[in-house]
C-alpha positions as CSV (number, residue, x, y, z in Angstrom):
1,M,0.0,0.0,0.0
2,R,1.4,3.4,-1.0
3,R,2.0,5.7,1.9
4,Q,0.4,9.2,1.6
5,P,2.9,12.0,1.5
6,A,3.3,14.0,4.7
7,S,2.0,17.6,4.9
8,P,4.4,20.4,5.8
9,A,4.5,21.9,9.2
10,V,2.8,25.3,9.3
11,V,4.8,27.6,11.5
12,L,3.6,31.0,12.7
13,G,5.7,33.7,14.2
14,A,8.7,36.1,13.5
15,G,12.4,36.7,13.9
16,V,14.9,34.4,15.4
17,N,12.3,32.0,17.0
18,L,10.8,31.4,13.6
19,I,14.0,30.7,11.7
20,E,15.3,28.4,14.4
21,V,12.2,26.3,14.4
22,V,12.3,26.1,10.6
23,R,16.0,25.0,10.9
24,S,15.1,22.2,13.3
25,L,12.3,21.0,10.9
26,S,14.8,21.0,8.0
27,L,17.2,18.8,10.0
28,A,14.4,16.2,10.1
29,G,13.6,16.6,6.4
30,I,10.3,18.2,7.1
31,D,9.0,21.1,4.9
32,A,7.8,24.3,6.5
33,A,5.2,26.8,5.4
34,I,5.4,30.1,7.3
35,V,3.2,33.0,8.3
36,A,5.5,35.9,9.1
37,P,5.7,39.7,8.9
38,P,6.8,41.3,5.6
39,C,10.6,41.0,5.0
40,D,11.1,38.5,7.9
41,P,14.5,36.8,7.4
42,T,12.8,33.4,7.4
43,S,11.0,34.2,4.2
44,R,14.5,34.1,2.5
45,S,15.2,30.5,3.7
46,R,15.1,27.8,1.1
47,H,13.5,25.6,3.7
48,A,10.4,27.7,4.1
49,A,7.5,28.5,1.8
50,S,5.4,31.5,2.6
51,I,1.6,31.1,3.0
52,T,1.0,34.8,3.6
53,T,2.6,37.8,5.3
54,W,1.1,38.9,8.6
55,D,2.3,41.7,10.9
56,W,1.7,40.1,14.3
57,P,2.1,43.0,16.8
58,A,-0.3,45.2,14.8
59,R,-3.2,42.8,14.9
60,R,-5.1,42.2,18.2
61,S,-8.8,42.0,17.4
62,V,-10.3,38.5,16.8
63,M,-12.4,39.9,13.9
64,E,-9.3,41.5,12.3
65,E,-7.7,38.0,12.3
66,T,-10.4,36.4,10.2
67,P,-8.6,36.8,6.9
68,L,-5.6,34.9,8.3
69,V,-7.9,32.1,9.5
70,E,-9.4,31.8,6.0
71,A,-5.9,31.9,4.3
72,L,-4.7,29.1,6.6
73,L,-7.8,26.9,6.0
74,A,-7.4,27.4,2.2
75,F,-3.8,26.3,2.4
76,A,-4.7,23.3,4.6
77,A,-7.4,22.2,2.2
78,R,-4.7,21.7,-0.5
79,Q,-2.6,19.4,1.6
80,P,-2.8,15.6,1.5
81,T,-3.3,15.4,5.3
82,P,-4.2,18.0,8.0
83,P,-0.9,19.9,8.7
84,P,0.3,20.4,12.3
85,L,0.2,24.1,13.4
86,L,3.2,25.4,15.4
87,S,3.5,28.9,17.0
88,T,6.8,30.6,17.8
89,S,5.6,33.8,19.5
90,D,3.1,34.9,22.1
91,E,1.0,36.6,19.4
92,A,0.9,33.5,17.2
93,L,0.1,31.3,20.2
94,L,-2.9,33.5,21.1
95,F,-4.0,33.5,17.5
96,C,-4.0,29.7,17.4
97,S,-5.7,29.4,20.8
98,R,-8.4,31.9,20.2
99,H,-9.3,30.5,16.7
100,R,-8.7,26.8,17.6
101,D,-12.3,25.7,16.7
102,P,-12.3,26.8,13.1
103,L,-8.6,25.9,12.7
104,A,-9.2,22.4,13.9
105,G,-11.3,21.9,10.7
106,G,-8.1,21.9,8.7
107,F,-5.1,21.5,11.1
108,E,-3.8,19.2,13.8
109,L,-3.5,21.2,17.1
110,N,-2.2,20.3,20.5
111,L,-2.7,23.3,22.9
112,P,-3.4,23.8,26.5
113,P,-7.0,25.1,27.4
114,V,-7.8,28.6,26.3
115,E,-7.9,30.0,29.8
116,L,-4.4,28.6,30.6
117,V,-2.9,29.9,27.3
118,E,-4.2,33.4,28.1
119,A,-2.8,33.3,31.7
120,L,0.6,32.0,30.5
121,V,1.0,34.9,28.0
122,D,-0.3,37.6,30.4
123,K,2.2,37.8,33.3
124,A,-0.3,39.6,35.5
125,R,-2.8,36.7,35.1
126,F,-0.1,34.2,35.6
127,T,0.5,35.4,39.2
128,T,-3.0,34.1,40.0
129,V,-2.3,30.7,38.4
130,A,1.0,30.5,40.3
131,E,-0.8,31.2,43.6
132,R,-3.6,28.7,42.8
133,F,-1.1,25.9,41.9
134,D,1.5,26.8,44.5
135,L,4.3,27.3,42.0
136,P,7.8,28.3,43.2
137,V,7.7,31.9,41.9
138,P,9.2,35.0,43.5
139,R,7.0,37.1,45.8
140,T,5.0,39.3,43.4
141,V,2.5,42.2,43.3
142,V,0.6,43.4,40.2
143,I,-0.3,47.1,39.9
144,E,-2.0,49.3,37.4
145,P,0.3,52.3,36.4
146,S,-1.3,55.7,37.0
147,A,-0.3,59.3,37.4
148,G,1.1,60.3,40.8
149,P,3.5,58.5,43.1
150,P,4.2,54.8,42.8
151,P,2.2,52.5,45.0
152,D,3.5,51.0,48.3
153,V,5.5,47.8,47.6
154,S,6.8,47.4,51.2
155,C,5.6,43.8,51.1
156,L,8.5,43.1,48.8
157,R,12.2,43.2,49.6
158,F,14.4,45.4,47.3
159,P,15.9,44.9,44.8
160,V,12.8,44.2,42.7
161,V,12.2,43.4,39.0
162,V,9.6,45.4,37.2
163,K,8.2,44.1,33.9
164,P,5.1,44.6,31.8
165,H,2.3,42.1,31.9
166,W,2.6,41.9,28.1
167,R,5.7,42.4,25.8
168,S,4.5,45.5,24.0
169,P,6.4,47.9,21.7
170,S,5.5,50.7,24.0
171,W,7.5,49.1,26.8
172,H,10.6,48.8,24.7
173,E,10.3,52.4,23.7
174,V,11.0,53.2,27.4
175,I,13.1,50.3,28.6
176,D,15.7,48.5,26.4
177,A,15.2,45.1,28.1
178,K,12.4,42.7,28.9
179,A,12.4,43.9,32.5
180,C,14.4,46.3,34.7
181,V,15.9,45.8,38.2
182,I,15.1,48.5,40.7
183,E,17.5,48.8,43.7
184,D,15.4,50.8,46.1
185,D,12.3,52.9,46.6
186,A,13.9,56.1,45.3
187,A,14.8,54.4,42.0
188,L,11.2,53.1,41.7
189,R,9.9,56.7,42.1
190,S,12.4,57.9,39.5
191,L,11.3,55.3,37.0
192,W,7.6,55.6,37.7
193,S,6.9,58.6,35.5
194,R,8.5,56.9,32.5
195,I,6.6,53.6,32.6
196,T,3.1,54.8,33.6
197,G,2.0,54.9,30.0
198,A,4.0,51.9,28.7
199,C,1.5,49.2,29.7
200,T,-1.8,48.7,31.4
201,A,-0.4,46.5,34.2
202,L,3.0,46.0,35.8
203,V,4.4,43.0,37.5
204,I,6.8,43.7,40.4
205,Q,8.7,40.7,41.8
206,E,11.5,40.2,44.3
207,H,14.8,40.0,42.4
208,I,16.7,36.7,42.4
209,P,20.4,37.6,42.7
210,G,22.9,36.4,40.1
211,P,23.8,36.9,36.4
212,E,21.6,35.7,33.5
213,S,23.9,32.6,33.2
214,R,22.0,31.3,36.3
215,V,18.7,31.1,34.2
216,E,18.0,27.5,33.4
217,S,15.1,26.0,31.5
218,Y,13.1,22.8,31.1
219,H,11.8,22.0,27.6
220,V,9.1,19.4,27.0
221,Y,6.6,18.1,24.5
222,R,3.5,16.2,25.8
223,D,0.9,14.6,23.6
224,R,-2.8,15.1,23.9
225,Q,-3.1,12.4,26.6
226,G,-0.4,14.0,28.7
227,A,2.4,11.6,28.0
228,T,5.9,13.1,27.7
229,L,7.4,12.4,24.3
230,A,10.5,14.6,24.6
231,E,12.3,16.7,27.2
232,M,15.6,18.5,27.7
233,T,17.3,21.1,30.0
234,G,19.4,24.1,29.1
235,R,21.1,27.1,30.5
236,K,21.7,30.7,29.2
237,I,25.3,31.9,28.8
238,R,24.7,35.5,27.9
239,T,21.9,37.9,27.0
240,L,21.6,41.3,25.4
241,P,21.2,43.6,27.3
242,L,23.3,41.8,29.9
243,V,20.5,41.9,32.5
244,N,17.0,40.8,31.6
245,G,17.9,40.7,27.9
246,H,17.2,38.3,25.0
247,T,19.3,35.1,24.8
248,T,22.4,35.5,22.6
249,S,24.2,32.3,23.7
250,L,23.2,29.1,25.5
251,V,24.2,25.5,26.3
252,V,22.3,22.3,26.4
253,T,22.6,20.6,29.8
254,A,21.4,17.5,31.7
255,R,20.4,18.9,35.1
256,Q,18.3,16.4,37.0
257,D,16.9,18.9,39.5
258,V,15.7,21.1,36.6
259,S,14.0,18.2,35.0
260,C,12.3,17.1,38.2
261,C,11.1,20.6,39.0
262,G,9.9,21.1,35.5
263,R,8.0,17.8,35.3
264,A,6.3,18.5,38.6
265,I,5.0,21.9,37.4
266,V,3.9,20.6,34.0
267,E,2.0,17.8,35.8
268,R,0.5,20.3,38.2
269,L,-0.7,22.6,35.4
270,D,-1.7,19.6,33.3
271,L,0.0,21.1,30.2
272,R,-0.3,19.7,26.7
273,G,1.8,20.4,23.7
274,M,5.0,22.3,23.7
275,A,6.3,24.1,26.8
276,K,9.4,25.9,28.1
277,L,9.8,26.7,31.8
278,D,12.4,29.3,32.8
279,F,14.0,29.1,36.3
280,K,16.6,31.1,38.0
281,R,18.9,29.3,40.4
282,A,19.1,31.3,43.6
283,P,22.4,31.6,45.6
284,D,21.3,28.8,47.9
285,G,20.6,26.5,44.9
286,R,16.8,26.7,44.8
287,L,15.1,26.9,41.5
288,V,12.7,29.8,41.2
289,L,10.2,29.8,38.4
290,L,10.2,32.9,36.2
291,E,7.8,32.1,33.4
292,V,6.1,29.3,31.4
293,N,5.9,29.5,27.6
294,A,3.5,27.1,25.8
295,R,5.1,27.5,22.3
296,C,8.1,26.7,20.2
297,S,11.3,28.7,20.7
298,L,14.8,29.4,19.5
299,W,16.0,26.6,21.8
300,H,14.6,24.0,19.4
301,H,17.4,24.4,16.8
302,P,20.2,23.6,19.3
303,A,18.0,21.0,20.9
304,A,17.6,19.3,17.5
305,R,21.4,19.3,16.9
306,A,21.8,17.9,20.4
307,G,19.4,15.0,19.5
308,V,16.0,16.2,20.7
309,N,14.1,17.6,17.8
310,F,10.9,18.9,19.4
311,P,9.1,20.2,16.3
312,A,9.8,16.9,14.5
313,V,8.5,15.0,17.5
314,M,5.3,17.2,17.5
315,H,5.0,16.7,13.7
316,A,5.2,12.9,14.0
317,D,2.8,12.8,17.0
318,L,0.1,14.9,15.3
319,A,0.6,12.9,12.0
320,G,0.3,9.6,13.9
321,A,3.7,8.5,12.7
322,P,6.7,7.1,14.7
323,G,8.7,9.9,16.3
324,P,12.5,10.5,16.0
325,P,15.0,9.4,18.8
326,T,15.1,11.8,21.7
327,T,18.5,11.2,23.4
328,S,20.1,14.5,24.3
329,R,23.8,15.4,24.0
330,P,24.6,17.9,26.8
331,G,27.3,20.5,26.2
332,L,26.2,21.6,22.8
333,R,26.3,25.4,22.4
334,W,24.3,27.8,20.3
335,V,25.2,31.4,19.6
336,H,23.6,34.5,18.0
337,P,25.7,37.0,16.0
338,L,24.7,39.7,18.6
339,D,26.5,37.6,21.3
340,A,29.7,39.4,20.1
341,V,28.1,42.7,21.5
342,A,27.1,40.9,24.7
343,A,30.5,39.5,25.2
344,R,32.2,42.8,24.5
345,R,29.9,44.5,27.1
346,S,30.8,41.9,29.6
347,G,34.5,42.7,29.2
348,Q,35.5,39.9,26.8
349,P,37.9,40.9,24.0
350,L,36.4,40.3,20.5
351,R,39.2,38.0,19.5
352,T,38.6,35.8,22.5
353,W,34.9,35.7,21.7
354,A,35.6,34.8,18.1
355,R,37.7,31.8,19.0
356,W,35.0,30.6,21.4
357,A,32.2,31.2,18.9
358,R,34.0,29.1,16.3
359,T,33.6,26.1,18.6
360,C,29.8,26.5,18.9
361,D,27.7,23.8,17.3
362,A,24.8,26.0,16.1
363,W,24.4,29.6,15.0
364,A,21.2,31.7,14.9
365,F,20.1,32.5,11.4
366,W,23.2,30.9,9.9
367,D,23.4,27.7,7.8
368,R,26.2,27.2,5.2
369,D,23.6,25.7,2.8
370,D,21.1,28.4,3.5
371,P,22.9,31.8,4.0
372,L,20.2,34.3,2.9
373,P,18.4,34.6,6.3
374,L,21.5,35.7,8.1
375,L,22.5,38.1,5.3
376,H,19.0,39.6,5.3
377,A,19.0,39.9,9.1
378,L,22.4,41.7,9.0
379,A,21.3,44.0,6.3
380,A,18.1,44.9,8.1
381,T,20.0,45.5,11.4
382,T,22.7,47.7,9.6
383,G,20.0,49.7,7.8
384,A,18.1,50.3,11.0
385,R,21.3,51.5,12.7
386,L,22.2,53.8,9.9
387,R,18.7,55.3,9.9
388,Q,19.0,55.8,13.7
389,V,22.3,57.6,13.3
390,A,21.0,59.7,10.4
391,G,18.1,60.8,12.5
392,R,20.4,62.1,15.2
393,R,22.8,63.9,12.8
394,P,22.1,67.6,12.2
395,S,21.4,68.5,8.5
396,R,24.1,70.2,6.4
397,E,21.9,73.3,6.1
398,K,21.7,73.7,9.9
399,T,25.4,73.2,10.4
400,R,26.6,75.4,7.5
401,G,28.8,78.3,8.6
402,T,29.4,77.1,12.1
403,R,33.0,76.1,11.5
């Protein structure tokens, strides 16, 4: 009997998360069809075919997303079997979750319940979930920014971490990091006027001391019945910015306490599908939970090269096919080109970093057989930097005659 050809994986998202998931699928010989913003580097990859372009951050209304649902269902109808649907960003995850009923008519989905997805994405709502399930999170308060002095947070010990309930562009216009560390009450008062309009809710938590290299993660894929089909642990090496920044280098690990803690939380929440749990190791060795993401991430490319290809496992599971082996090789390192900047800011000479980077097993955006995504990303970054510099430079007319 002739076997029906497999449908491609449909991957929704943007940026480094998207290209790294497409890379992991390509390592397993799985085609990828993407939904990404215009000019996203992944659209230049020979491993990805575009379904349509979609500017995720600009779309919030469920009604506004109807054209994308229709485009996806039209694509699914042309495939030999229902394709699996993977999300690589919070916006894409919310889209899949909120439209799960119509999308289930053409795709294979494996998602947590709607209410849990909403709570995992919204950090303010997650505090309620953490309290209900007794999760090992830092002491936290949620406040609504308003004019006037900041609220009393004497129930927390300084320093504290302040972060938005949602990763919005308005926050990054004010703070060049995912969160900021506040040393005392005076610093909070100084910051307050800048962040009152950046988001509708702020999450303030007690800060766990130590560098970002103490952030460790548990990665897992569970099928619809709750069985674990793949798992792995990892640790950040550097981020940009150096504190509360985005990951620029990481290493695959095999930490049993991280696995045990991650499994216990996943069981408590009864998670299904893909998940990444971020912990920070306190000075006394305790693992403190920072967040839970129920989607694919940039970690899946190094994980695939280390022997645990999460997107391929998900694809096989949803297609009803045997999954690939899932034996992890700890010690494998992944690096982003911007890690050169992070290393330089941490005091490491560029030559030393370059020697270290050459020994890494996986690079963000880069593949010798598929170079265009990196070239496109570098061109876009350089262009944005030149426009920024040009915007700060006085025009020739204004400076004429001043010499």
